[in-house]
N, C-alpha and C positions, 0 to 999 in steps of 0.2 A: 698425405697432408694430415697434420694433427687436428683433432677435433677441438673446437673452442669450448672452454668451460662455461663461458657466459656469452650470451648473444644480446645485442642491443637492437631493439626494434626501431625501424625507420620512423622518424617523427617523435621518438622519445627524447624530450629535451634534456633530461638528466640521466640518460642511459649509461654513459660512461662513468659518471659520478657514482651512480648507484652500483655499477659493477665493481668499481674500485672499493667502495665501502663494503660490499659483500665479500670481496677477496680478503679484506682485513678481518671481517667478522669470522670468516671461515678459517682463518689462520694461514692462508696461502700467501699473504703479503703482510709484512710487519708495518706497524704504524711509523716506526722510525725511518724505514726505507721510503715510505710514501711521502712523509713530511720532507725528508731530505731532497728527494727528486723534485717535488713541487716547488720548494724554495729555490733550488738551482735553476728551475725552468723559468720562474718569474723574474722580471726585471727588479732592480732595487727600488725603483719608484712604485712598482706594483706591491712589493712587500711593505713599503712604508705606508702606502695608501690603505692596505689591508689592516695594518696595525692601528692606524689612526681611526679608521671607520669602526673598528671593533674594540676600541678603547684598550688595546693591548699595550704592553710596555709602559704601564703607568704605575705610580706608587699609590699608597693609601690615600694621599691627598689629591689624586687624579693628575699629578704632574708627570710629564714624560721622564722616563729614566734613561732614555737614549735620545740624543739630538745630534744634528749635523754639526761638524766642526765649524762651518761658516756662519752658524747662528750665534749672535752675541746676546748676552744678557741685556735687558732693557736698561738697567742701571749703568752698565758699562757703555752702551750706545749713547746714553745721554751725556756722559762725560766727554765723548768725542764730538758732540754737536756744538759747533762754535757759537751758535745763537743762544745756547743755554747758559745762564749766568754762572752756574756752578761748573761749567766745562773747563777742562784744563787748557783749552785753546781760546777761551774768551778773554778779551782784554779790556 
C-alpha cells in the first residue's frame, strides 16, 4: 500500500481543504485541475450561490454579467403587466 503524502487529523475541520491547498502550493496539483474538479462536483445552484455571496461575475457597476435566461428585465416585465398603464396589454 502506498504511503499517503498528507494525513488529516481526526477532528481537523479543514484538514482536507488544507491538504488540497498544500498540494497546490507544493506543485503536486494544478490550480486549474482543482478548480475544474470542484466546479464539476458542485451543483449549478451551489456555483450560483458561491458567485452571488462572493460578488463574483459582476461588472464595475456591481451589475451581474451573467443571468439566467428565465430572468426578465424589470422594464420588460412592466410592459407585460396588464395593470400597468404603459403595458402593451392594458386597454
